[in-house]
VOPA-900200 format. One line per field, with one value per residue (C-alpha): chain; x, y, z; residue in three letters. Coordinates in steps of 0.2 Angstrom, whole numbers. Layout:
BEGIN
tido	(A / ...)
east	(X / ...)
north	(Y / ...)
up	(Z / ...)
doza	(ALA / ...)
This chain:
BEGIN
tido	(A / A / A / A / A / A / A / A / A / A / A / A / A / A / A / A / A / A / A / A / A / A / A / A / A / A / A / A / A / A / A / A / A / A / A / A / A / A / A / A / A / A / A / A / A / A / A / A / A / A / A / A / A / A / A / A / A / A / A / A / A / A / A / A / A / A / A / A / A / A / A / A / A / A / A / A / A / A / A / A / A / A / A / A / A / A / A / A / A / A / A / A / A / A / A / A / A / A / A / A / A / A / A / A / A / A / A / A / A / A / A / A / A / A / A / A / A / A / A / A / A / A / A / A / A / A / A / A / A / A / A / A / A / A / A / A / A / A / A / A / A / A / A / A / A / A / A / A / A / A / A / A / A / A / A / A / A / A / A / A / A / A / A / A / A / A / A / A / A / A / A / A / A / A / A / A / A / A / A / A / A / A / A / A / A / A / A / A / A / A / A / A / A / A / A / A / A / A / A / A / A / A / A / A / A / A / A / A / A / A / A / A / A / A / A / A / A / A / A / A / A / A / A / A / A / A / A / A / A / A / A / A / A / A / A / A / A / A / A / A / A / A / A / A / A / A / A / A / A / A / A / A / A / A / A / A / A / A / A / A / A / A / A / A / A / A / A / A / A / A / A / A / A / A / A / A / A / A / A / A / A / A / A / A / A / A / A / A / A / A / A / A / A / A / A / A / A / A / A / A / A / A / A / A / A / A / A / A / A / A / A / A / A / A / A / A / A / A / A / A / A / A / A / A / A / A / A / A / A / A / A / A / A / A / A / A / A / A / A / A / A / A / A / A / A / A / A / A / A / A / A / A / A / A / A / A / A / A / A / A / A / A / A / A / A / A / A / A / A / A / A / A / A / A / A / A / A / A / A / A / A / A / A / A / A / A / A / A / A / A / A / A / A / A / A / A / A / A / A / A / A / A / A / A / A / A / A / A / A / A / A / A / A / A / A / A / A / A / A / A)
east	(-900 / -914 / -916 / -935 / -939 / -946 / -940 / -946 / -939 / -953 / -955 / -959 / -970 / -967 / -948 / -948 / -935 / -934 / -936 / -936 / -954 / -953 / -965 / -964 / -973 / -959 / -945 / -935 / -924 / -908 / -900 / -893 / -901 / -895 / -877 / -875 / -884 / -871 / -884 / -881 / -862 / -847 / -831 / -819 / -803 / -810 / -817 / -801 / -791 / -804 / -804 / -786 / -776 / -771 / -778 / -776 / -760 / -770 / -785 / -792 / -791 / -792 / -782 / -777 / -764 / -765 / -776 / -782 / -791 / -800 / -814 / -823 / -818 / -836 / -843 / -861 / -857 / -846 / -857 / -873 / -865 / -862 / -843 / -833 / -843 / -829 / -840 / -852 / -837 / -828 / -844 / -847 / -829 / -830 / -846 / -839 / -823 / -832 / -826 / -844 / -861 / -870 / -869 / -880 / -884 / -898 / -910 / -926 / -940 / -949 / -967 / -963 / -949 / -947 / -943 / -926 / -924 / -909 / -908 / -895 / -890 / -884 / -882 / -873 / -890 / -896 / -879 / -880 / -899 / -891 / -880 / -880 / -881 / -897 / -898 / -912 / -914 / -908 / -911 / -896 / -895 / -912 / -904 / -892 / -906 / -904 / -885 / -887 / -900 / -890 / -883 / -868 / -851 / -859 / -851 / -856 / -850 / -859 / -860 / -866 / -863 / -851 / -865 / -870 / -853 / -851 / -867 / -861 / -844 / -853 / -864 / -849 / -841 / -856 / -859 / -846 / -857 / -859 / -841 / -836 / -850 / -844 / -827 / -829 / -836 / -837 / -840 / -847 / -841 / -855 / -857 / -874 / -890 / -906 / -923 / -936 / -941 / -928 / -936 / -953 / -945 / -937 / -953 / -963 / -950 / -950 / -968 / -970 / -983 / -977 / -991 / -986 / -968 / -962 / -943 / -932 / -913 / -901 / -885 / -880 / -879 / -861 / -852 / -856 / -872 / -891 / -906 / -919 / -938 / -949 / -968 / -979 / -985 / -966 / -963 / -946 / -935 / -916 / -908 / -889 / -881 / -876 / -895 / -900 / -886 / -886 / -903 / -894 / -877 / -884 / -893 / -910 / -917 / -903 / -907 / -901 / -890 / -879 / -875 / -863 / -856 / -837 / -835 / -835 / -824 / -830 / -816 / -821 / -824 / -811 / -811 / -819 / -826 / -832 / -831 / -814 / -819 / -802 / -800 / -788 / -801 / -816 / -813 / -819 / -837 / -840 / -834 / -819 / -819 / -808 / -803 / -795 / -789 / -788 / -782 / -773 / -790 / -796 / -780 / -779 / -797 / -795 / -779 / -787 / -800 / -787 / -777 / -792 / -794 / -811 / -805 / -790 / -782 / -769 / -761 / -762 / -757 / -768 / -766 / -775 / -789 / -791 / -791 / -804 / -815 / -811 / -829 / -833 / -818 / -821 / -839 / -834 / -817 / -813 / -830 / -837 / -832 / -839 / -856 / -857 / -852 / -866 / -880 / -876 / -868 / -871 / -862 / -844 / -832 / -820 / -803 / -795 / -783 / -788 / -796 / -811 / -811 / -823 / -826 / -830 / -843 / -850 / -852 / -860 / -873 / -876 / -879 / -890 / -901 / -903 / -908 / -919 / -928 / -926 / -931 / -944 / -955 / -968 / -969 / -949 / -950 / -963 / -952 / -937 / -946 / -947 / -930 / -917 / -902 / -890 / -898 / -894 / -877 / -874 / -882 / -869 / -854 / -849 / -850 / -840 / -826 / -824 / -823 / -810 / -799 / -800 / -797 / -783 / -774 / -776 / -769 / -754 / -751 / -753 / -747 / -735 / -745 / -751 / -763 / -781)
north	(-201 / -210 / -228 / -227 / -210 / -205 / -187 / -173 / -155 / -143 / -124 / -119 / -104 / -97 / -98 / -95 / -109 / -127 / -140 / -159 / -168 / -185 / -199 / -210 / -224 / -226 / -222 / -237 / -226 / -231 / -214 / -211 / -194 / -189 / -195 / -185 / -170 / -154 / -145 / -158 / -157 / -156 / -165 / -154 / -164 / -180 / -173 / -164 / -180 / -189 / -177 / -170 / -182 / -169 / -156 / -137 / -127 / -111 / -110 / -96 / -103 / -122 / -133 / -125 / -126 / -109 / -93 / -83 / -68 / -73 / -70 / -79 / -72 / -74 / -57 / -62 / -75 / -63 / -49 / -59 / -68 / -64 / -60 / -66 / -80 / -93 / -106 / -106 / -106 / -120 / -131 / -129 / -133 / -148 / -154 / -151 / -160 / -176 / -173 / -174 / -178 / -165 / -152 / -150 / -132 / -120 / -109 / -100 / -111 / -107 / -101 / -99 / -86 / -85 / -103 / -110 / -126 / -137 / -149 / -158 / -147 / -157 / -143 / -127 / -118 / -126 / -122 / -104 / -103 / -107 / -93 / -79 / -81 / -85 / -76 / -88 / -105 / -118 / -137 / -142 / -159 / -165 / -167 / -180 / -193 / -191 / -193 / -209 / -216 / -210 / -223 / -232 / -223 / -205 / -192 / -175 / -159 / -151 / -132 / -127 / -116 / -123 / -131 / -141 / -146 / -152 / -162 / -170 / -174 / -182 / -192 / -198 / -205 / -218 / -219 / -226 / -224 / -205 / -203 / -211 / -201 / -184 / -179 / -161 / -150 / -131 / -121 / -103 / -91 / -87 / -77 / -84 / -86 / -76 / -84 / -81 / -66 / -56 / -58 / -54 / -39 / -33 / -35 / -26 / -12 / -9 / -10 / -27 / -40 / -58 / -64 / -52 / -57 / -64 / -63 / -61 / -62 / -55 / -52 / -50 / -35 / -32 / -31 / -29 / -31 / -27 / -36 / -38 / -38 / -39 / -39 / -48 / -32 / -29 / -16 / -19 / -13 / -13 / -11 / -9 / -21 / -7 / -3 / -20 / -30 / -21 / -29 / -46 / -43 / -36 / -53 / -47 / -63 / -75 / -93 / -97 / -111 / -99 / -90 / -104 / -110 / -109 / -111 / -96 / -101 / -118 / -126 / -144 / -140 / -144 / -126 / -111 / -95 / -78 / -59 / -50 / -36 / -27 / -8 / -10 / -21 / -9 / -2 / -19 / -16 / -32 / -45 / -54 / -70 / -74 / -93 / -105 / -122 / -134 / -150 / -155 / -160 / -143 / -135 / -145 / -141 / -122 / -122 / -132 / -118 / -105 / -115 / -114 / -96 / -97 / -88 / -77 / -79 / -70 / -79 / -71 / -75 / -80 / -63 / -55 / -68 / -65 / -46 / -47 / -57 / -50 / -47 / -64 / -72 / -61 / -67 / -86 / -87 / -73 / -69 / -87 / -91 / -77 / -80 / -98 / -95 / -82 / -90 / -108 / -114 / -132 / -133 / -139 / -124 / -125 / -121 / -107 / -101 / -83 / -79 / -68 / -51 / -38 / -32 / -48 / -50 / -33 / -39 / -55 / -46 / -34 / -48 / -58 / -42 / -40 / -58 / -61 / -44 / -33 / -46 / -55 / -41 / -36 / -18 / -15 / -24 / -10 / 3 / -5 / -5 / 13 / 16 / 23 / 12 / 27 / 25 / 7 / 9 / 21 / 8 / -6 / 6 / 1 / -18 / -14 / -4 / -18 / -32 / -22 / -19 / -37 / -45 / -34 / -40 / -58 / -54 / -45 / -59 / -73 / -66 / -52 / -39 / -22 / -16 / -15)
up	(-392 / -383 / -389 / -385 / -392 / -376 / -375 / -386 / -385 / -383 / -380 / -362 / -366 / -348 / -348 / -367 / -371 / -375 / -362 / -363 / -362 / -356 / -361 / -345 / -353 / -366 / -354 / -348 / -336 / -344 / -340 / -356 / -359 / -342 / -346 / -362 / -357 / -356 / -345 / -331 / -331 / -342 / -337 / -348 / -341 / -348 / -364 / -368 / -366 / -376 / -390 / -390 / -380 / -367 / -356 / -362 / -357 / -360 / -348 / -358 / -375 / -373 / -384 / -400 / -414 / -423 / -423 / -438 / -444 / -461 / -473 / -487 / -504 / -511 / -508 / -506 / -493 / -483 / -484 / -478 / -464 / -446 / -447 / -463 / -470 / -467 / -458 / -474 / -486 / -477 / -476 / -495 / -498 / -487 / -496 / -513 / -509 / -502 / -486 / -479 / -485 / -476 / -461 / -446 / -447 / -442 / -451 / -447 / -452 / -468 / -464 / -445 / -446 / -427 / -425 / -427 / -438 / -435 / -451 / -462 / -476 / -491 / -504 / -506 / -506 / -490 / -481 / -487 / -480 / -463 / -462 / -449 / -430 / -421 / -403 / -397 / -390 / -403 / -401 / -412 / -405 / -410 / -428 / -422 / -425 / -444 / -443 / -434 / -446 / -462 / -474 / -469 / -473 / -473 / -464 / -457 / -450 / -436 / -432 / -415 / -399 / -385 / -376 / -392 / -395 / -377 / -379 / -396 / -388 / -373 / -385 / -395 / -380 / -379 / -397 / -408 / -424 / -420 / -418 / -434 / -443 / -437 / -443 / -441 / -427 / -430 / -414 / -412 / -399 / -387 / -371 / -368 / -378 / -375 / -372 / -385 / -375 / -384 / -401 / -393 / -385 / -401 / -411 / -399 / -398 / -416 / -419 / -428 / -422 / -420 / -432 / -445 / -446 / -463 / -460 / -444 / -445 / -431 / -442 / -460 / -471 / -468 / -451 / -437 / -446 / -444 / -437 / -451 / -446 / -461 / -460 / -472 / -480 / -486 / -472 / -464 / -450 / -452 / -435 / -433 / -421 / -409 / -407 / -401 / -395 / -377 / -374 / -377 / -369 / -352 / -349 / -347 / -356 / -351 / -347 / -329 / -336 / -346 / -331 / -325 / -342 / -342 / -361 / -373 / -387 / -390 / -383 / -388 / -406 / -420 / -426 / -417 / -425 / -418 / -421 / -422 / -410 / -411 / -414 / -428 / -438 / -435 / -453 / -461 / -464 / -474 / -461 / -454 / -443 / -430 / -431 / -419 / -427 / -412 / -421 / -438 / -447 / -444 / -450 / -466 / -471 / -468 / -478 / -491 / -492 / -493 / -507 / -518 / -516 / -507 / -491 / -486 / -468 / -458 / -443 / -427 / -409 / -394 / -385 / -400 / -398 / -380 / -382 / -396 / -384 / -368 / -362 / -366 / -357 / -342 / -341 / -343 / -334 / -323 / -315 / -315 / -298 / -290 / -299 / -294 / -276 / -274 / -284 / -288 / -271 / -275 / -291 / -292 / -296 / -310 / -305 / -317 / -304 / -308 / -292 / -288 / -280 / -275 / -293 / -299 / -285 / -290 / -308 / -302 / -292 / -307 / -319 / -307 / -305 / -323 / -325 / -310 / -307 / -322 / -335 / -325 / -321 / -335 / -329 / -330 / -347 / -354 / -347 / -356 / -373 / -372 / -365 / -378 / -382 / -376 / -359 / -359 / -364 / -349 / -338 / -345 / -344 / -326 / -330 / -346 / -338 / -324 / -336 / -346 / -331 / -325 / -341 / -345 / -329 / -334 / -352 / -344 / -332 / -345 / -361 / -356 / -366 / -360 / -374 / -370)
doza	(UNK / UNK / UNK / UNK / UNK / UNK / UNK / UNK / UNK / UNK / UNK / UNK / UNK / UNK / UNK / UNK / UNK / UNK / UNK / UNK / UNK / UNK / UNK / UNK / UNK / UNK / UNK / UNK / UNK / UNK / UNK / UNK / UNK / UNK / UNK / UNK / UNK / UNK / UNK / UNK / UNK / UNK / UNK / UNK / UNK / UNK / UNK / UNK / UNK / UNK / UNK / UNK / UNK / UNK / UNK / UNK / UNK / UNK / UNK / UNK / UNK / UNK / UNK / UNK / UNK / UNK / UNK / UNK / UNK / UNK / UNK / UNK / UNK / UNK / UNK / UNK / UNK / UNK / UNK / UNK / UNK / UNK / UNK / UNK / UNK / UNK / UNK / UNK / UNK / UNK / UNK / UNK / UNK / UNK / UNK / UNK / UNK / UNK / UNK / UNK / UNK / UNK / UNK / UNK / UNK / UNK / UNK / UNK / UNK / UNK / UNK / UNK / UNK / UNK / UNK / UNK / UNK / UNK / UNK / UNK / UNK / UNK / UNK / UNK / UNK / UNK / UNK / UNK / UNK / UNK / UNK / UNK / UNK / UNK / UNK / UNK / UNK / UNK / UNK / UNK / UNK / UNK / UNK / UNK / UNK / UNK / UNK / UNK / UNK / UNK / UNK / UNK / UNK / UNK / UNK / UNK / UNK / UNK / UNK / UNK / UNK / UNK / UNK / UNK / UNK / UNK / UNK / UNK / UNK / UNK / UNK / UNK / UNK / UNK / UNK / UNK / UNK / UNK / UNK / UNK / UNK / UNK / UNK / UNK / UNK / UNK / UNK / UNK / UNK / UNK / UNK / UNK / UNK / UNK / UNK / UNK / UNK / UNK / UNK / UNK / UNK / UNK / UNK / UNK / UNK / UNK / UNK / UNK / UNK / UNK / UNK / UNK / UNK / UNK / UNK / UNK / UNK / UNK / UNK / UNK / UNK / UNK / UNK / UNK / UNK / UNK / UNK / UNK / UNK / UNK / UNK / UNK / UNK / UNK / UNK / UNK / UNK / UNK / UNK / UNK / UNK / UNK / UNK / UNK / UNK / UNK / UNK / UNK / UNK / UNK / UNK / UNK / UNK / UNK / UNK / UNK / UNK / UNK / UNK / UNK / UNK / UNK / UNK / UNK / UNK / UNK / UNK / UNK / UNK / UNK / UNK / UNK / UNK / UNK / UNK / UNK / UNK / UNK / UNK / UNK / UNK / UNK / UNK / UNK / UNK / UNK / UNK / UNK / UNK / UNK / UNK / UNK / UNK / UNK / UNK / UNK / UNK / UNK / UNK / UNK / UNK / UNK / UNK / UNK / UNK / UNK / UNK / UNK / UNK / UNK / UNK / UNK / UNK / UNK / UNK / UNK / UNK / UNK / UNK / UNK / UNK / UNK / UNK / UNK / UNK / UNK / UNK / UNK / UNK / UNK / UNK / UNK / UNK / UNK / UNK / UNK / UNK / UNK / UNK / UNK / UNK / UNK / UNK / UNK / UNK / UNK / UNK / UNK / UNK / UNK / UNK / UNK / UNK / UNK / UNK / UNK / UNK / UNK / UNK / UNK / UNK / UNK / UNK / UNK / UNK / UNK / UNK / UNK / UNK / UNK / UNK / UNK / UNK / UNK / UNK / UNK / UNK / UNK / UNK / UNK / UNK / UNK / UNK / UNK / UNK / UNK / UNK / UNK / UNK / UNK / UNK / UNK / UNK / UNK / UNK / UNK / UNK / UNK / UNK / UNK / UNK / UNK / UNK / UNK / UNK / UNK / UNK / UNK / UNK / UNK / UNK / UNK / UNK / UNK / UNK / UNK / UNK / UNK / UNK / UNK)
C-alpha cells in the first residue's frame, strides 16, 4: 500500500518470521502503512459495519447467513487439499465463470520449497498449485500491489488467514480502487501460525537437511492428512497430522502477536473455511470442509458451484461449527481476556462478555510458558526433537481438558446444546 515503495517484507532470521524493513530515504511519513496494518489494531465494530452493514449478533461466529459441511466432487482436488478442496474448486469455478480474473493465493516457491510465495493465480493449474495450508508466516498482502496495478476492470479473489483479511479490509477503507477490484474474500480458520522454526524443527526431527529439501507440504494426501518432506535424492517422509500437529498447537513456535488475536474464523471474510473436527465426521478420510457464508455474494457463488455438480454441501447450524472448532474458539474468545490482562496489559481488551476465571488464567500461563521459555531455549528444543509425540500429547492433555470444559459451558449458555 505504500505510495513510495518504502517498505519491504523480509525474514528476520532471529525471530524466524517476516518483518517490515523501512527505507527511510523514500518514506514521507504519510502513515498509511500504520493505518492499514492489522498488527497495530483492528476496529471490528467499524469493519463489520463497513463490510456487512451491521455488528454481529453472535460474538463467537461473527456475521453470517448460513453454515455448511461440504467437499469438492473432483476427487484429486479433494484428496490433495487440506480439508475438502472447496476453496480450490470455488476459485476455479469463479475464474471459469468470469466472476474473477485471478486469485491471490499462496504456494511454496519453486526452487525454494521452504519459502511461501503469494502470487496472483490466473489459471486452473496455478490455483491447484496453491492448495493445502501453510503453517508458516506468509506475507499475503505483498501481492496487493499487483491487484492495484492490474488493467482497469479486472477483478480478483483473495485467500488468506483472518489477519490477512483484516489487513485487506482496512486497506479497502482507504483505497476505493482496491475495494472495487476484490469482490470475493475467502478466509481460512486459524488458531495461530508458527514461525519458520516449526519447519526447521520438523526437518531436524525427521532427519532431512534444509539444503536437501526438494518439497515440503504440511497437509494433503487425504484427511486429516500428512506432512510431506521430500529430499532431493527422492527420499521422503510422510508424517501423519497427528504426529506433528501437537508441536504447532502447543504454541512452542508461535509469534507473539498471535497470542492476542481474537479472530479465528475469519469473521471479516465473505466466506470462511476450516476443518470439520467432529466425531461423527471422523469416518471421512478424504476430506470435508466446514463453510461459513457471511453474505449474499458468497452464498450465490457457493450455490452456483453446487448447482454445477462441482461440490456437495449439507447445511448445518452454528452450534456444530462452534463444537467443531471449540479449541480455536476457546483460544480466541474465552481465554483471550486472561491472556491480555496477564501479558499484554497495555492492549485494549475486546468485550466478549464471556468473562475469565481461574482456569482461563491457568491456560494463559501455560501458553506463555510454552512460547516464552520452552521454544526459546536451544537446549529444550533439542530435548523436544527427541521427545515422542505421545509424551507431548500427555503434556497437552490438561490444556485440552480445560478448553473443552470451558467452551462447552459457552456453547450450552449460548446455543442451548449439551453435546461435547
